[in-house]
N, C-alpha and C positions, 0 to 999 in steps of 0.2 A: 568450647568446643561451638559456642554462639558465635565467638569471634569467626572462627575461621569458615565457619556456615556463611555468615556475613560475607569475608571477603571473597569467596568464589562467586557469589550473587552479584557482587559490588562490578563482576568481569562482564557482566550483562546488561545490556540498558535498560531492559524492560525489569528485568531481576532489580538492578538498581532502584527503576521507580519504586519496588515495589518496599525498596529496602526503606526510603526516603518517607514511604506511610507508617513504619512501625512506630509506636508509642514514644516520643520523646524520654519518658520518665523513665522507662525500663530499660530501653537500649543507650543512653546516654555517653558512658564511657565507651562502653565497645564501638558504638557508632561512630565518635568520633577520630578515634584509633583507624579505624576500618578507611575515612576519608583521608586522613592524611597519609596513608600509605597510597590510597587510590590517586591522589594526588601527583605523588610523587613518582609512578609508574606511567601515568598519564603524560607528565615533564620528560621524563627519560627516553617514551618513546618518540615522544615529536620531535626532539633533538636529533636522535639516530635520524628519524626520517627526513630531516632537513638537511643533514651532512650527506646523506646518500642522495639526495636527490642534485645539490648542488654539485659533487663529485660526477653525476650523468651529465650535465650541463658541462662542466668542463672539458672533460673528455671524450663528449660526443662522438663528434668526427673517427675516432680512433677505435671507439666499441662499435658503432653501428653500423659507419661505411662499409658495403659492401668491396670485397676483393677489389672488381672491377671498376667500382667509384675509383675506392685506393688509386688505383694502377692511373687511371686519367687524373687523377690530382698531381698525384707525382711527375706524371707527365707534362702538365702543364707549367709545374714550376720548374722541371729540369728546362725545358726549352731545347731539348736536343735539336739537333740537324735534322734528325729524319723528320722529326715532327714538322719544324718549318717549312719543308721542301712538300710535304705531303699537303699541308696548308696552298701552297704554291702553285701543285696540280689543280686542284677543285677550285682553285680561282685565278686560272691563266689570264699574262695581261697580251698573250699570243695564242693563237688557236693553230689547228695541227694542218694548215692549209700554204702552201708555197706557189709563188708565181713560177712556171716553167717556162713560158714564153709570150712574148708581148711584139704585136704586129701595129707600126703606128702611134697612133696618139693616144694613149689610153690614160688613166687617172685612177687615185686612188685617193677618196674622201675619208675623211674622220673628224668628226667635230669642227674647229676650226680649220684643220689643214686641208690642205689639197696638193699631192705631189704627181710626178711621173709618176706611172707604177713603173718598175723595173725586175728585169729575172731575176729569183731570187730572194723576193721579197717573200718574208712571213706575215702574213694576213693578221689584224688585230681584231679583236673583239669590236665591233661596233662600223668594222672596214666598209666602205662600198666602193663599187668597182665603176668605172664610167668610160667607155669606150665612143671613140666618135666617127666619122663618117669613114669606112675606108677602114677598120683598123678593129685587131680582136685581142683577145687574150686567152691565156689557157691557166689554168690554176687545179693542182692535185689537192688533194683533199683525204688527210688519215693514210696515204698509201692504199687506198682504195676504189678514189672517187677522180674520174679525171672532166674538168668541165671546160670546156669551149666557150668563150663569151663573147657573141656575136658582134657587130659594127652597132653603131646608134644603141646602146644596149646599159641598161642601169641596174647592177645588181647588190643585194644586201648580202654581208656575210654575217648582222647581227647575233644571229640565231646557232650561230655553230657553237656546243660546248662539247669541253671534256666532262667524263664522268671516270669513276673509278670503281663504282659499285654495279654499274651496268654497260650496257652496250654503249657505244657515243652517238648520240642522235644529231644529224648534219640537217640543217635547214638552210636552202638557199631560199633568198626572195626575187623575183623580178618582179622590179617598180616599173621597167617600159624594156621594150626590146626579147633578145631570144639568147636560148643558151642550148648547148648540145651537152650530153652527158655520155660516158662509158664507165660502168661499175662494175665491179670485181666482186665476188662473193662477201659480201657485209657481214658475214657470221650474227653474232649479236646486236651489230649495229644498224644504223637506221639513213636512208636518206632521202632527204623529201624536197621538192622545190616548189613553191608556193607563188601564187599572183593573188590579185583582190578579188579573184572569183573562185579560182580553183588551186587545188592542192593532186601533185602526184606521188606518190612512194611506190618504191620500187626496193629490188633485191639484186639481182644482176641483170643488168642488160645495156642497152644503147638507146636513146630516147631524144628528143626533143622538147622544148616547150618554149612557146612565144606566145606575147602579146602586142596586138594589134593595137591601130591607134583609135580602134572603137572599144577595145576594154575585152575583146574577146581572146580565150587563152586556148590555144591549139597543142595539143601533144600528140607527139608520130612518133611508134616506137619500130623498131629498124631486127631488134633482134631481146629476147626476153621478155618479161612480163612488166605492166605497169598499173598501179590500182589507181585511178582520177575520181575523186569528190569534189561535189560543191561546197564552197567555202559561204558561211555564214556571216553578215554583219552584225547581224543582233548577238549572235554566239560570240564574237570577239569581243564584243563593247558589255557582257555579262561577265566574262571571263575577266577584263581588268578589273572589274568592281570588287572581284574575290579578293584576299589575303594572298599575297605572293607566295605563299608555300603550297597553295591550291591551286596556282593556274594552268597547272598542266593538265588540261581540260583540249580535248578535239572541237576546232571549230567549225569541221567539215562531216558532211551527209552524206550516205547515202553511197552511189559509186558501182564503177561500171569496168572492168579488168580488160587491158588491153593484150595483145599480144601479140608477135612480128607481123609486119605490116597492117595494124590498125592505126587509126586515127580517130582524133573525135576534136570536136571545138566544141565549146563552153561561155556562154553570152552571159553578160550580168542580168539578161531576160531570167534565167534561170534561180540565178541566185534573186530575184527581187518576189517567185513565187515562193521562193523555202522563205525567204524575210516577211515575208507579207503575214503567212500563216502564225510565226513563232513571236509577230509581233501583238499580235491579238493574245496569244496565251500569255505574255508581258502584263497587259494591261491590267490581267485580273489576279497580279501579284505584286503582294506590300512590300514584300522583302527579297533580297535576292541571295542566297546560298545554296550550297551544295546538292540539297534538297531540291531546289528550285532549280539549278540546274539539271538536274538528273532529269524531271519532268519536261523540259523544255528539246531536252535531247532525245526522250522517247518519241514526243511531236513532231519535232523535225524530220527523225529515220523513216517517220511512217509517212509524211509530206514525202521527203526525198524520194521513196520507193515509187510514188505514183509522179515523178519528174522524167519525164524519157528523154535519157541520152543516146543520142545516136552515133555507135562508132562505127568508124566505114573504112575502106581499104585504102591504105596511103597512097601516093604517087609515086611511080620510081623516081622523079626528080628528089620528091623529100625523104626518101630512102638514102638517095645519092649523096644528098649534102649533109648527111649526118654521117655515114661512112667515108665520106673523107675529109671529116673534120676531125674525129676521134677515134683513139682504139685505145683497148684495153691492153695492149700489148706494150704502151708509150707510159704506162703508169709505173713510177719506181720505187720500189721499196729497198733500195739499201744508199750507198755513197753513192751522189751523182757530181759530178762535171759541167763545166757551163763551155756547148761547141756554136762558134760565130760561126754562120755561111755566109759570105759575102761572093758579089761576080769581080772575077777579074774585067779589063779595063776591053770594051769591044763586044762582052756578052752581055746579051738582052733576051728580054722576053722569055725567063726560065722559069719552070716550074720545078720545086723541090719536093719526094716524097719521102716518108722517111717512116716505114713499116705501112705503108699505101696511103699516108696520112699527107695532106696536099697544101705546101707552103709557097706561096705566089709574091714575097715580098722581102727586098733583101735591103741592106745585112738584115739578119734576124741573127739572136743568138737564143740558145734552146738549152734546156735543162736534159742531161742523158742518165740513166744509172750506171756507172763506173763497171769496167769490164764487159758491161753485156752487150751482145750481139742486136746489132739493125741491120735493117734492111734497107739500102739510100739508095737514091735513083733522081737523077736529074733529067731534066729533058729542054730542049730550044726548039721550037714548030716540031718535027720529025725527028732532030739531031739528037742522038743519047750521051750526053755529055758525062754522066756516071750511073754506074749500074752494077753495086758492089756492095756487100757487106761489110759493118765497118765496125769496129769497137774502139772505147774512148777512156784512157785512163788516166787523163789530167784534162785542163785547160785545153783547148783547142781550136785552131782557124783552119776554116776548108775556104779556100780557094776555087771557085768554080770556074772550069775556064775547058780548052780542049781538052786535058790532059791535068786531072785535078793537082793541087798540091796541097799537102798536110804539114802543118806545122803547129809549133808551140805559140801560142796567145802574144804577138810584140803588136808593136805600136804600128798603127798603120802606114806606110812606106811615105816619103815627103822626097818631093821634088824642092830641087835645091835651085831658087830663082837669082839670077844676076841682082848683085845689089843688096843681096838679103844681109841682114844685121841680127844677129840672136842676143837677146836679152836673159840674163842667170834668173829671170823667175818667171813662174807660171803658176796655174792654179786651177783645181779642177769645179769648174763654175755648178752650183745646184741652180737648175730651174725649176721651173713649173710656175704657174698661173699664182701669182701674188710675190713671185722670187724673179720673175724675169729680169734683164740689165737692163738698167736705166740711164741715157742720154742724155746728160745738159752741155750746154754751152762748152764747160771748162772742163767737168769730170766726167768719168764713165764710172757708173754704182753697178756692181752685181753681190751674188752672195757667191761663197764659197765654206770654209769654217763659220765665218761670220759675213757681214756686210762688208765689202771692199772698197776702195776707192782707185783707181786710175789717174793717176798727174803727170803728163810730161813721160819721163821715162823710168817711171817708180810706183811702185803699188804699196799702198798705204789700209794696212786690215785695222779696219776701227774693233772690232772683236767685240760687235753687237750681234745678239741672234733673237730670232721673232721669227713668228708662223709666214706674215709677209711683212713687206716693206713698200715705201713711197720717198719719194724724196722732193721736196720743194725749197730753194733756192739752198741753202749749203746747210740744212736740215735736213734730218731721215726720220721718219715716223717707222716704230716697228708697232706691230701688233703680237701678242703672244698669249698664253693660259698659266695659271701659276700651279699650285699643288692642290688646291680647292676647286679648278677648274674656272675660278672667273677670269674674265677677260682685262688685261693688261696694257695700258698705252703706254711707249717710249717713246721721246724725243731724244735726239743728240743731234751734235753737232758734227763736224767734216771731221772733225778731232777726236771726235768718239767721246766728248762730254756729254755726258746728261744731262739735259738741260730740264727733264722733265719726266717720272713715273709714275702713273697712276693706275691704280687697281679699282678697277669699279664695282667690287663686290658680286655679293648674292644673287642680285636681281641678274648679274651676267652670266651665272652658271649653266653651264651647259650652250649658252647661244653660240650659233654659229654667223660668223661672219664670210660673205658670199664675196666683196669687190676689197677693192681697196682704200686706206683712209687719205682724208687730205688736211692739210696745214693753212692756214689763212692766219695771218696774225699771229694771236696768240691763241688763237681755237680750234682745234681737232676735230674733223666729223668723223663720223665712225657708223659705216653703214650694217646695220644687224639685221636679223629674223623679228626681233622685238622692236623694230623701229630706228630712227637717227641718233645716236647719241652725237651730243656737240659738249668736248671735255675743255674747261680753261686752264689752258698749261701753265699760268702765273698763279692762279689760285687752288687748284684742283675742284672748282666749281664742276657736275656738269647736268645734263637735262638730257629729257628722251624726246623727240620730236616723233608724235603717232603720226607717221603717214602711211602705217603698214608697214610689213615686211620689206624690208631692201633686197633685192635679189641683184645689185651691182655692183660698178665700181662708185665713187662719188669723184665730180669731175669739178675744177672751178669753172666757173661762167663770170667773166668779169672781175673784178677786184675783192668783191666781197661774200661774194655767191658762191653756192654750190648747185650741182643739179644733179637727181639720181632718178631711179626706177623701182617703183616696188611689185609685187609679186603677180600684180595684175594690168602689170601695162602703163601705171600710170606714172605720169612723168612731172617732178616736183622740183620747183627753184628753193635752196632755204637760205638765207643771210646769218649772220653770225648770232643775231641778236634771238633766233628760234624761229621768225615767223616766216613763213612760206608760204606759197603759191601753187596751184595747179597748171602747170603749163602746158601741158596736153595727153592727151589718152592714144596708147600706141593700138596698133591693129592686134597684136597680138593678145591673149589674157592670160599665157602662162609664162610668165617667164622666170627662171630658173640660174641663169645667170646671163646676166647685160654688161659687155663691155662700153665703158662711155668716154668719150674725148671729144675735146670743144676746143674752138679756136675765139675769136672775138664776138663772131653775131652767131656761129651757127654747134649747132651737138648734133655729134654721131654718136650712135647705140649701137653696138652689134650682139644682136640674138639669135643665135643658130647660124645658117645662111644668107641672114638677114639684113640687110644695116639701112637705119631709121636716120633719116636727118632733119631737125628741127629749126626752125629760127628762132629768136625771139618771141614773134608773135605766138609761137603754138603751133605755125601749119606744119605739117609731118610730111615728108616723102618717103615713100619704102623702097629700097633697093635689093632685089634676090642676085645676090653676090654669085650662087652657084659653088660655092664652097663654105666650110664650116671654118670660121676666123681662130686661130691660136692664139691672138693675143690683140693689144687695143688698137685701133686704128693709129696711123702715124699722119699727122697732120703738119706738111712741108712744104710752103710758098702757097702754091694754087693749087696743090694736089692733095689726095688723101691714098695710103700706101695700106693695103691690107692683105697679111700672108695667110696662109692655112690649107692644105690636104695639098700640098705639094705644087702650090701655085702663089706667086706675087702680085695682087692686081695694082694696078697704078689708075685711079680713078679723079674726074676734077669734082670741085666743092659741090658739082651739082648731082655729083653720084654717078656721072655716064663713066664706064671703062675707058679707059686710055688706050694702056696695053695688059696684057695677062702674060705674065713670064712663066714658062712651065719649069719646074725643077725637076733633077734628074735623080735626088736624094730627100731625105726628109729632112725638116728645119731642126738645128741644135736650139739655137735660142729664138727670138724674133729678131727680126732683120736691123742693120742700122742704117737710116737713112742723114746723108748730108753729102756735101760738096758737091751735089750734081748726081752722086752714084746712090744705089741700094749694093751694101753690102750683105750675102748671105751665106752664114753657116751651118753647113749642111752636112748630112752625112758621109756625103760622099767628095767633100771640098772647100774650098771658100769661094764664092761667085763674086763677080763686083761687076754692077748691070749699070747702063747709063738711064738715070729718071726719065728722061724725055722721049726716048727713041725706044727702050725696054732690052735694047741691042747687049749680048754680055761684052763686057772691054776685057775681061779678066778671069781667067779661072787658074787657081792653085790646087794642085792634092797635099791641101794639108788638113787635117782634122785638127780644128780648133775648136776651146770653149765657147770662145767668143771673138769676133772681129769685127773692127772700125777703124775708120779714119779719124787721125790725129794730124794736123797741121797736114803735110803733105807726103804724109805716109800711111799705109796700111797695116794696121797690128792687128796679129793673130796671137791670139793669148791661146798654148797648150796647156796639160798639166803639170808639165816640168819646165819650159822655157817658153818664151816671146818670140814669134819673126815679125821684124820690122823690114815692110818692102817699100821700097821708090816707086809712088804712081808718078806711071807718065802720061 
C-alpha cells in the first residue's frame, strides 16, 4: 500500500519533492522501486513526444496548409497555361493603346529606340510620342478614349497600366505641347492628363490640355466635366521615397470642376505657393513614412483651399479647335480596318471630314471600325467632292477626285518611263532617325530586315540588326541592347563579318543613346546621356568621358577627333585618347537632339529649326532655317543641303539660303545628293532637282522606298522590284 501511494505521489512534481524528503532508512526498498518505474515512464513519454514532433515537421505542409494555400502550391507546381496567361496580363509588354492615324512626321521613342510612328502600332510601356511641326497623330486607349496629339508635342504613356482586380488606370503625361481628348463612359476606369504643374481627371467628356513655353497649363472643356488640381513637386519627391507597393498616393491638391465652356490656366506660381508650405512641414520631420505622407496631404489640402483658381469662359476658337479634332463617334470598339485617303492628280487644297473631324493632310491612313457607318465629306474650296455615308469591311484606298473611286488597297500606279529597266530585287526600307540610308562613293547602305548594301546591280543583305547604325569606310557600327537592357556595340565589315562585339555592361543599363556613333581607326565613340563612351574594338577596353549628357550625333572633325553637343549646348572636341576641349557654347541651353555634320574646317549642327555653323576657332553663326530638319545636313562641294517640313533648302557654307525647293509630298527618306542633282523620294513620287538652280529636272510617279543615282542611272528601289532609269 505504501508503494502504491508513493507511485501516485511521484507523478506530481511537488509530491515527488515530498518523496525525496522521506527517511531513507524507512523507505529504502520501496523508494528504489518507485524511482525505477518513474524513470521508465519518463523515458517512454519522451520518446513518444520526439517521434510525434518529427512526424509533424516532416508532414507540416500536408497537415497545416489551408485548402487555399494548397491550391496555390499546386498551381505553382503545375504551371498550367491559364496561370501563365494571367501573369502576362498583370505585367504586359504592350498597353491597350493603338495608333489610329498619323499626319506628318511623328516619332515614337522607347529607351534606345526612336522610330517613325505607324498606323496600327500598339504602344508599349515607356513609349513617348513626339510630333514635329505641322504633324499630328491620334491614339485610341482601351476602346474608350481617343487622344489627338498636336504638333510640336511630346507625350509620355509610361503610366498607362492594365489591372485585372480593378478599373484601368490611364494616365497620359504631357512633357510639352498639347493634346485633345474625347472620352466615352469609363465605368470603373479612370483617365487623367498630367503636366508638371497640374492634373486633369475626367469621366465622359471632350477637352484639351496644353503646356506653353512658360510652363502654364491650360485646360479647356467642350463637353462634360473635368476636375483640375495643382500638382506638388514636394509630394512627388516624398512618394518616390516610399516603398514601391505604397507609392499609389495622389500628388495633387485642391481642385476646381470645369463644365462645358469653361477653361482654366494653372501656372507654376500656384505650385510654388503649395510647395513652399509643404517644404516647411517637411523640415520638422525626421523620417518619411505613410503617416508623414498623410500629415503632409492634410496640410496640402488646407493650403490648396486658399489658392484661388479662376475658371473662365472658353473662347469659341478654343471650343471649335477641340470639336474639329476629336469625336467619340470615331472610337472603334470592334475589329478595325485601314483606309487610305489620297488625292487624284490635279486635285488640291482639300479638307476631309470624317464624322465632322477635320483632316487636311494627304495621303492619310486611318483606322476604321469594320462595317461601321461613317459620314465622310471632302471639300475643295466651295466645291464638294464627297458627301456620303460609308462602310469599310477590308483595307481600302479612297481616291478623292471629281467623282470618287473606291477600291481595294494596291500599289500606287506607276508611270512607265521610256528606257526603263526592271531588276528583280526590292526591299521595304525601314527608316527613322539612326536608320536613314547612308550614301558613300561606292555603296548605298540602308536597313530593311537588316543592314543591306547596294553594289551595282545587286543587293547584299548583311543580316546585321541593331537599333541604330552608322558607316565609316567599309565598316558598319551598330548599337543595340541585350536582354538585360545593357548597351551593345557591334562593328562589322561590308561582308557582314563581325569584327568586334562589346557589351558595355551594368553601367549602361537603361541608358539612352540620342545620336549616331563614330568609328575612328580602332575606337568607337558612342554618345549617351551618361557621357561619351570610347570603346577600343581591338582590346574591348572602354572609358567614359564626362562632358555632360550627349544629346547629339558624334561627327568626325579631322582625322583623329570627333565633335558632339551636350544637353546645355556646349560643343566639345574629343580625340581617341579621351582628351577633350570645349569648342564653343551655343545660344540654346536646352538641346534634346542635335544632328551634326562636318567638313574639313566647319561643323554644322541642326537643333530644331536652327542651324549653327562653327569654325575651328569656336566662332558660331546661327541660321534660322524656318523648317524642322528631318535628317543630318548634307555637305556637298560648296553647299549644304537640309530637308524637312516638305522643303529642301540649299545653302552655301556660310548658311545663306540659295534655293528653297517646295515639295508636294512628304519625304520618305532623306534626299540623295550627287552628280549635281538632288533626288527626293516622296509620298507622291520621285523628284530630281538641279542642285545649282533648284529647278525640277524630272519627276517619276513611282513610289519607292529609296532613290539614288549610280553611274548614269537613277535607281528607285521599291518593295518588290527596282526601276533603273537612264538620266538624260
